[in-house]
FISEZA-648103 format. One record per residue (C-alpha): residue number from 1; x, y, z; residue in three letters. Coordinates in steps of 0.05 Angstrom, whole numbers, always signed. Last residue first. Example, Ala and Ser with C-alpha at 12.3 -4.5 7.8 and 13.67 -1.06 7.14 Angstrom:
<sites>
n=2 | X=+273 | Y=-21 | Z=+143 | res=Ser
n=1 | X=+246 | Y=-90 | Z=+156 | res=Ala
</sites>
This chain:
<sites>
n=276 | X=-374 | Y=-297 | Z=+74 | res=Leu
n=275 | X=-357 | Y=-322 | Z=+144 | res=Lys
n=274 | X=-339 | Y=-394 | Z=+128 | res=Asp
n=273 | X=-274 | Y=-389 | Z=+168 | res=Glu
n=272 | X=-233 | Y=-404 | Z=+105 | res=Leu
n=271 | X=-276 | Y=-353 | Z=+67 | res=Trp
n=270 | X=-262 | Y=-300 | Z=+119 | res=Leu
n=269 | X=-188 | Y=-316 | Z=+117 | res=Gly
n=268 | X=-187 | Y=-308 | Z=+41 | res=Ile
n=267 | X=-216 | Y=-239 | Z=+50 | res=Leu
n=266 | X=-163 | Y=-221 | Z=+102 | res=Tyr
n=265 | X=-108 | Y=-250 | Z=+59 | res=Arg
n=264 | X=-130 | Y=-203 | Z=+2 | res=Ser
n=263 | X=-136 | Y=-145 | Z=+52 | res=Val
n=262 | X=-62 | Y=-151 | Z=+64 | res=Ser
n=261 | X=-23 | Y=-156 | Z=+130 | res=Gly
n=260 | X=-27 | Y=-232 | Z=+130 | res=Phe
n=259 | X=+18 | Y=-240 | Z=+70 | res=Gly
n=258 | X=-6 | Y=-270 | Z=+5 | res=Pro
n=257 | X=-21 | Y=-345 | Z=-2 | res=Leu
n=256 | X=+19 | Y=-406 | Z=-25 | res=Gly
n=255 | X=-28 | Y=-458 | Z=-54 | res=Pro
n=254 | X=-88 | Y=-487 | Z=-18 | res=Leu
n=253 | X=-117 | Y=-558 | Z=-17 | res=Lys
n=252 | X=-160 | Y=-567 | Z=+45 | res=Asp
n=251 | X=-202 | Y=-504 | Z=+36 | res=Arg
n=250 | X=-219 | Y=-520 | Z=-36 | res=Ser
n=249 | X=-186 | Y=-483 | Z=-94 | res=Phe
n=248 | X=-214 | Y=-462 | Z=-161 | res=Trp
n=247 | X=-158 | Y=-445 | Z=-208 | res=Arg
n=246 | X=-122 | Y=-387 | Z=-243 | res=Ala
n=245 | X=-54 | Y=-387 | Z=-277 | res=Asp
n=244 | X=-10 | Y=-337 | Z=-313 | res=Glu
n=243 | X=-53 | Y=-275 | Z=-299 | res=Ile
n=242 | X=-26 | Y=-209 | Z=-323 | res=Glu
n=241 | X=-17 | Y=-226 | Z=-396 | res=Ile
n=240 | X=-39 | Y=-299 | Z=-404 | res=Gly
n=239 | X=-112 | Y=-278 | Z=-397 | res=Asp
n=238 | X=-127 | Y=-336 | Z=-351 | res=Pro
n=237 | X=-186 | Y=-380 | Z=-373 | res=Arg
n=236 | X=-243 | Y=-403 | Z=-328 | res=Leu
n=235 | X=-302 | Y=-420 | Z=-373 | res=Glu
n=234 | X=-363 | Y=-376 | Z=-363 | res=Gly
n=233 | X=-418 | Y=-370 | Z=-312 | res=Gly
n=232 | X=-446 | Y=-342 | Z=-248 | res=Ser
n=231 | X=-390 | Y=-346 | Z=-197 | res=Tyr
n=230 | X=-408 | Y=-310 | Z=-133 | res=Arg
n=229 | X=-377 | Y=-246 | Z=-108 | res=Ala
n=228 | X=-339 | Y=-217 | Z=-48 | res=Ala
n=227 | X=-308 | Y=-148 | Z=-47 | res=Phe
n=226 | X=-248 | Y=-112 | Z=-17 | res=Gly
n=225 | X=-233 | Y=-40 | Z=-34 | res=Leu
n=224 | X=-159 | Y=-26 | Z=-36 | res=Met
n=223 | X=-140 | Y=+48 | Z=-32 | res=Leu
n=222 | X=-77 | Y=+52 | Z=-73 | res=Ser
n=221 | X=-19 | Y=+101 | Z=-75 | res=Asn
n=220 | X=+47 | Y=+65 | Z=-88 | res=Pro
n=219 | X=+45 | Y=+13 | Z=-60 | res=Phe
n=218 | X=+7 | Y=+57 | Z=-10 | res=Pro
n=217 | X=-45 | Y=+6 | Z=+11 | res=Trp
n=216 | X=-101 | Y=+37 | Z=+52 | res=Pro
n=215 | X=-150 | Y=-19 | Z=+66 | res=Gln
n=214 | X=-224 | Y=-28 | Z=+52 | res=Ser
n=213 | X=-276 | Y=-79 | Z=+75 | res=Arg
n=212 | X=-333 | Y=-124 | Z=+51 | res=Val
n=211 | X=-370 | Y=-95 | Z=-10 | res=Tyr
n=210 | X=-419 | Y=-140 | Z=-46 | res=Arg
n=209 | X=-423 | Y=-170 | Z=-115 | res=Ile
n=208 | X=-481 | Y=-220 | Z=-119 | res=Asp
n=207 | X=-461 | Y=-241 | Z=-190 | res=Lys
n=206 | X=-399 | Y=-260 | Z=-228 | res=Val
n=205 | X=-379 | Y=-275 | Z=-300 | res=Asp
n=204 | X=-316 | Y=-312 | Z=-321 | res=Ile
n=203 | X=-260 | Y=-298 | Z=-370 | res=Asn
n=202 | X=-200 | Y=-298 | Z=-322 | res=Val
n=201 | X=-168 | Y=-230 | Z=-329 | res=Glu
n=200 | X=-217 | Y=-189 | Z=-370 | res=Glu
n=199 | X=-280 | Y=-219 | Z=-340 | res=Lys
n=198 | X=-254 | Y=-212 | Z=-269 | res=Ile
n=197 | X=-231 | Y=-141 | Z=-282 | res=Glu
n=196 | X=-298 | Y=-122 | Z=-314 | res=Arg
n=195 | X=-343 | Y=-151 | Z=-260 | res=Ala
n=194 | X=-304 | Y=-119 | Z=-202 | res=Val
n=193 | X=-298 | Y=-52 | Z=-239 | res=Thr
n=192 | X=-373 | Y=-51 | Z=-251 | res=Ala
n=191 | X=-384 | Y=-61 | Z=-176 | res=Glu
n=190 | X=-337 | Y=-3 | Z=-162 | res=Leu
n=189 | X=-376 | Y=+42 | Z=-208 | res=Ser
n=188 | X=-343 | Y=+66 | Z=-272 | res=Glu
n=187 | X=-339 | Y=+136 | Z=-301 | res=Gly
n=186 | X=-263 | Y=+138 | Z=-299 | res=Ala
n=185 | X=-232 | Y=+70 | Z=-285 | res=Glu
n=184 | X=-225 | Y=+32 | Z=-219 | res=Asn
n=183 | X=-160 | Y=-4 | Z=-214 | res=Phe
n=182 | X=-153 | Y=-80 | Z=-212 | res=Gly
n=181 | X=-154 | Y=-141 | Z=-169 | res=Ala
n=180 | X=-166 | Y=-216 | Z=-176 | res=Ile
n=179 | X=-147 | Y=-253 | Z=-113 | res=Leu
n=178 | X=-82 | Y=-287 | Z=-92 | res=Ser
n=177 | X=-36 | Y=-344 | Z=-110 | res=Tyr
n=176 | X=+38 | Y=-350 | Z=-92 | res=Ile
n=175 | X=+78 | Y=-408 | Z=-122 | res=Gly
n=174 | X=+132 | Y=-365 | Z=-154 | res=Ser
n=173 | X=+134 | Y=-295 | Z=-126 | res=Val
n=172 | X=+81 | Y=-252 | Z=-158 | res=Phe
n=171 | X=+89 | Y=-205 | Z=-217 | res=Lys
n=170 | X=+62 | Y=-256 | Z=-267 | res=Asn
n=169 | X=-2 | Y=-259 | Z=-227 | res=Asn
n=168 | X=-22 | Y=-327 | Z=-199 | res=His
n=167 | X=-96 | Y=-333 | Z=-187 | res=Ala
n=166 | X=-144 | Y=-357 | Z=-134 | res=Leu
n=165 | X=-218 | Y=-370 | Z=-144 | res=Leu
n=164 | X=-249 | Y=-398 | Z=-81 | res=Ala
n=163 | X=-287 | Y=-464 | Z=-75 | res=Glu
n=162 | X=-354 | Y=-466 | Z=-40 | res=Asn
n=161 | X=-378 | Y=-519 | Z=-90 | res=Lys
n=160 | X=-427 | Y=-468 | Z=-119 | res=Asp
n=159 | X=-369 | Y=-421 | Z=-135 | res=Asn
n=158 | X=-335 | Y=-367 | Z=-94 | res=Ile
n=157 | X=-301 | Y=-304 | Z=-120 | res=Val
n=156 | X=-257 | Y=-263 | Z=-73 | res=Ile
n=155 | X=-249 | Y=-194 | Z=-100 | res=Thr
n=154 | X=-198 | Y=-137 | Z=-100 | res=Ile
n=153 | X=-219 | Y=-68 | Z=-123 | res=Val
n=152 | X=-173 | Y=-9 | Z=-134 | res=Ala
n=151 | X=-182 | Y=+64 | Z=-116 | res=Pro
n=150 | X=-122 | Y=+108 | Z=-132 | res=Ser
n=149 | X=-105 | Y=+162 | Z=-81 | res=Ile
n=148 | X=-60 | Y=+219 | Z=-103 | res=Arg
n=147 | X=-40 | Y=+267 | Z=-49 | res=Pro
n=146 | X=-64 | Y=+338 | Z=-66 | res=Phe
n=145 | X=-40 | Y=+385 | Z=-120 | res=Glu
n=144 | X=-55 | Y=+459 | Z=-119 | res=Leu
n=143 | X=-42 | Y=+502 | Z=-181 | res=Arg
n=142 | X=-12 | Y=+570 | Z=-164 | res=Gly
n=141 | X=+11 | Y=+585 | Z=-235 | res=Cys
n=140 | X=+84 | Y=+600 | Z=-219 | res=Val
n=139 | X=+106 | Y=+571 | Z=-152 | res=Thr
n=138 | X=+60 | Y=+512 | Z=-161 | res=Cys
n=137 | X=+28 | Y=+488 | Z=-96 | res=Gln
n=136 | X=+34 | Y=+421 | Z=-61 | res=Arg
n=135 | X=-20 | Y=+399 | Z=-13 | res=Ala
n=134 | X=-33 | Y=+376 | Z=+58 | res=Leu
n=133 | X=-71 | Y=+439 | Z=+76 | res=Glu
n=132 | X=-44 | Y=+494 | Z=+122 | res=Gly
n=131 | X=-52 | Y=+549 | Z=+71 | res=Asn
n=130 | X=+22 | Y=+554 | Z=+54 | res=Asp
n=129 | X=+23 | Y=+497 | Z=+4 | res=Ala
n=128 | X=+88 | Y=+458 | Z=+3 | res=Asp
n=127 | X=+128 | Y=+477 | Z=-58 | res=Arg
n=126 | X=+122 | Y=+459 | Z=-132 | res=Asn
n=125 | X=+172 | Y=+476 | Z=-187 | res=Ala
n=124 | X=+146 | Y=+497 | Z=-255 | res=Ala
n=123 | X=+120 | Y=+445 | Z=-305 | res=Gly
n=122 | X=+60 | Y=+486 | Z=-328 | res=Cys
n=121 | X=+0 | Y=+440 | Z=-312 | res=Ser
n=120 | X=+29 | Y=+380 | Z=-275 | res=Gly
n=119 | X=+70 | Y=+425 | Z=-230 | res=Cys
n=118 | X=+138 | Y=+397 | Z=-209 | res=Phe
n=117 | X=+164 | Y=+364 | Z=-145 | res=Arg
n=116 | X=+102 | Y=+320 | Z=-141 | res=Ser
n=115 | X=+135 | Y=+251 | Z=-145 | res=Asp
n=114 | X=+178 | Y=+259 | Z=-82 | res=Arg
n=113 | X=+120 | Y=+291 | Z=-44 | res=Arg
n=112 | X=+74 | Y=+234 | Z=-64 | res=Trp
n=111 | X=+124 | Y=+180 | Z=-43 | res=Leu
n=110 | X=+132 | Y=+214 | Z=+25 | res=Gly
n=109 | X=+57 | Y=+222 | Z=+34 | res=Ile
n=108 | X=+44 | Y=+148 | Z=+21 | res=His
n=107 | X=+101 | Y=+127 | Z=+68 | res=Tyr
n=106 | X=+75 | Y=+174 | Z=+122 | res=Ser
n=105 | X=+4 | Y=+148 | Z=+116 | res=Arg
n=104 | X=+25 | Y=+75 | Z=+118 | res=Leu
n=103 | X=+70 | Y=+89 | Z=+178 | res=Ile
n=102 | X=+16 | Y=+127 | Z=+215 | res=Arg
n=101 | X=-38 | Y=+76 | Z=+202 | res=Gly
n=100 | X=+7 | Y=+20 | Z=+227 | res=Ile
n=99 | X=+17 | Y=+59 | Z=+292 | res=Pro
n=98 | X=-58 | Y=+67 | Z=+304 | res=Gly
n=97 | X=-108 | Y=+60 | Z=+247 | res=Val
n=96 | X=-98 | Y=+42 | Z=+173 | res=Gly
n=95 | X=-126 | Y=-28 | Z=+173 | res=Asp
n=94 | X=-63 | Y=-68 | Z=+164 | res=Ala
n=93 | X=-94 | Y=-137 | Z=+171 | res=Met
n=92 | X=-69 | Y=-177 | Z=+230 | res=Ile
n=91 | X=-14 | Y=-229 | Z=+224 | res=Gly
n=90 | X=+39 | Y=-193 | Z=+264 | res=Gly
n=89 | X=+18 | Y=-125 | Z=+237 | res=Thr
n=88 | X=+88 | Y=-96 | Z=+244 | res=Ile
n=87 | X=+125 | Y=-153 | Z=+210 | res=Ala
n=86 | X=+77 | Y=-155 | Z=+151 | res=Asn
n=85 | X=+82 | Y=-80 | Z=+143 | res=Val
n=84 | X=+158 | Y=-83 | Z=+145 | res=Ala
n=83 | X=+160 | Y=-137 | Z=+92 | res=Gln
n=82 | X=+115 | Y=-95 | Z=+47 | res=Arg
n=81 | X=+160 | Y=-35 | Z=+61 | res=Met
n=80 | X=+224 | Y=-70 | Z=+40 | res=Pro
n=79 | X=+273 | Y=-64 | Z=+99 | res=Ile
n=78 | X=+335 | Y=-20 | Z=+95 | res=Thr
n=77 | X=+394 | Y=-21 | Z=+142 | res=Lys
n=76 | X=+435 | Y=+29 | Z=+183 | res=Trp
n=75 | X=+497 | Y=+19 | Z=+227 | res=Gly
n=74 | X=+548 | Y=+37 | Z=+173 | res=Pro
n=73 | X=+527 | Y=+95 | Z=+128 | res=Pro
n=72 | X=+473 | Y=+85 | Z=+75 | res=Leu
n=71 | X=+493 | Y=+86 | Z=+2 | res=Glu
n=70 | X=+454 | Y=+134 | Z=-41 | res=Gly
n=69 | X=+386 | Y=+150 | Z=-69 | res=Asp
n=68 | X=+352 | Y=+210 | Z=-38 | res=Pro
n=67 | X=+323 | Y=+200 | Z=+32 | res=Leu
n=66 | X=+248 | Y=+207 | Z=+45 | res=Thr
n=65 | X=+233 | Y=+239 | Z=+112 | res=Ile
n=64 | X=+176 | Y=+227 | Z=+160 | res=Ala
n=63 | X=+149 | Y=+269 | Z=+217 | res=Arg
n=62 | X=+114 | Y=+260 | Z=+283 | res=Ile
n=61 | X=+106 | Y=+330 | Z=+312 | res=Asp
n=60 | X=+72 | Y=+377 | Z=+263 | res=Gly
n=59 | X=+5 | Y=+358 | Z=+290 | res=Ser
n=58 | X=-24 | Y=+336 | Z=+223 | res=Gly
n=57 | X=-13 | Y=+262 | Z=+236 | res=Asp
n=56 | X=+47 | Y=+246 | Z=+192 | res=Val
n=55 | X=+79 | Y=+314 | Z=+189 | res=Ser
n=54 | X=+97 | Y=+337 | Z=+119 | res=Thr
n=53 | X=+159 | Y=+304 | Z=+90 | res=Ala
n=52 | X=+231 | Y=+328 | Z=+92 | res=Ala
n=51 | X=+264 | Y=+316 | Z=+25 | res=Phe
n=50 | X=+296 | Y=+385 | Z=+19 | res=Ser
n=49 | X=+321 | Y=+377 | Z=+90 | res=Asp
n=48 | X=+361 | Y=+314 | Z=+71 | res=Ile
n=47 | X=+402 | Y=+354 | Z=+21 | res=Asp
n=46 | X=+468 | Y=+338 | Z=+56 | res=Asn
n=45 | X=+454 | Y=+263 | Z=+57 | res=Phe
n=44 | X=+514 | Y=+237 | Z=+95 | res=Val
n=43 | X=+516 | Y=+288 | Z=+152 | res=Gly
n=42 | X=+441 | Y=+284 | Z=+160 | res=Ala
n=41 | X=+442 | Y=+209 | Z=+166 | res=Leu
n=40 | X=+474 | Y=+184 | Z=+231 | res=Gly
n=39 | X=+473 | Y=+243 | Z=+278 | res=Ala
n=38 | X=+409 | Y=+276 | Z=+255 | res=Asp
n=37 | X=+372 | Y=+210 | Z=+247 | res=Val
n=36 | X=+397 | Y=+184 | Z=+314 | res=Leu
n=35 | X=+375 | Y=+247 | Z=+351 | res=Glu
n=34 | X=+309 | Y=+247 | Z=+314 | res=Arg
n=33 | X=+294 | Y=+179 | Z=+345 | res=Ser
n=32 | X=+273 | Y=+125 | Z=+296 | res=Thr
n=31 | X=+203 | Y=+100 | Z=+280 | res=Gly
n=30 | X=+157 | Y=+67 | Z=+330 | res=Asn
n=29 | X=+125 | Y=+19 | Z=+280 | res=Gln
n=28 | X=+191 | Y=-17 | Z=+271 | res=Leu
n=27 | X=+197 | Y=-34 | Z=+345 | res=Gln
n=26 | X=+172 | Y=-106 | Z=+345 | res=Ser
n=25 | X=+214 | Y=-121 | Z=+284 | res=Asp
n=24 | X=+277 | Y=-108 | Z=+324 | res=Pro
n=23 | X=+320 | Y=-47 | Z=+310 | res=Thr
n=22 | X=+394 | Y=-65 | Z=+316 | res=Asp
n=21 | X=+412 | Y=-45 | Z=+245 | res=Val
n=20 | X=+386 | Y=+26 | Z=+254 | res=Pro
n=19 | X=+325 | Y=+38 | Z=+210 | res=Val
n=18 | X=+308 | Y=+56 | Z=+138 | res=Val
n=17 | X=+241 | Y=+33 | Z=+110 | res=Leu
n=16 | X=+243 | Y=+13 | Z=+37 | res=Thr
n=15 | X=+208 | Y=+30 | Z=-28 | res=Asn
n=14 | X=+254 | Y=+88 | Z=-46 | res=Gly
n=13 | X=+291 | Y=+108 | Z=+16 | res=Gln
n=12 | X=+247 | Y=+119 | Z=+77 | res=Tyr
n=11 | X=+256 | Y=+147 | Z=+147 | res=Val
n=10 | X=+200 | Y=+149 | Z=+198 | res=Tyr
n=9 | X=+213 | Y=+198 | Z=+254 | res=Met
n=8 | X=+213 | Y=+201 | Z=+330 | res=Arg
n=7 | X=+217 | Y=+258 | Z=+380 | res=Asp
n=6 | X=+141 | Y=+269 | Z=+380 | res=Ser
n=5 | X=+130 | Y=+198 | Z=+405 | res=Glu
n=4 | X=+176 | Y=+207 | Z=+465 | res=Glu
n=3 | X=+143 | Y=+274 | Z=+482 | res=Arg
n=2 | X=+77 | Y=+238 | Z=+487 | res=Ser
n=1 | X=+17 | Y=+251 | Z=+443 | res=Met
</sites>
């Protein structure tokens, strides 16, 4: 690691990346110099040290901090993290390696540290574990807590006409359609999660379920596991709760799609290139 890399930090506030206003998209993955952070933010957020995150890569050099809520001083701006990821990847899936891996990891760790200030067993204050592990430790009962990672499946379903199932979730921006996704439940295999989520959300059955690729997706703490499956039966019907609309789409008539940095867009791209 170069000295220049070790003198840089990632700064977050809530679900945003904080950078100097003159930072171009091409430099977002590099973080901000410690000198600028100390000069521009430490004096405004007096408790900034209490929010300092564990090192990003385990070396103790590249670090990330999560700011408390509050107005930023002049010369600083916030960028929603999903937007930042799309800008950094430049149309390539965020696969969790290299600079994009560091920023995804640091954001995940920062959120976890913010949300793990107190012990889940006795309610006492947590502190960083002193055994060298990436963990939080209760100051009273000694319970260790590690970063939470929630596995979730996301699946592209293809029918006999080679059409793909795309759905509009009520949380999406208007006009955007993506794939069916959901969290793995206790005692459930990933394949069972795929079949259950699709049945629950759009009322169809699938077969030939196969794993394709994974992606760390810390919004807030997911590990996305991408699958492909074939339609096997049932009448397509959105649940009306999470899914407002779901349709079979051909390659030449597509709706608005998710950003290129996501595994959902990666799976859709494989279908578009006839690689599934």
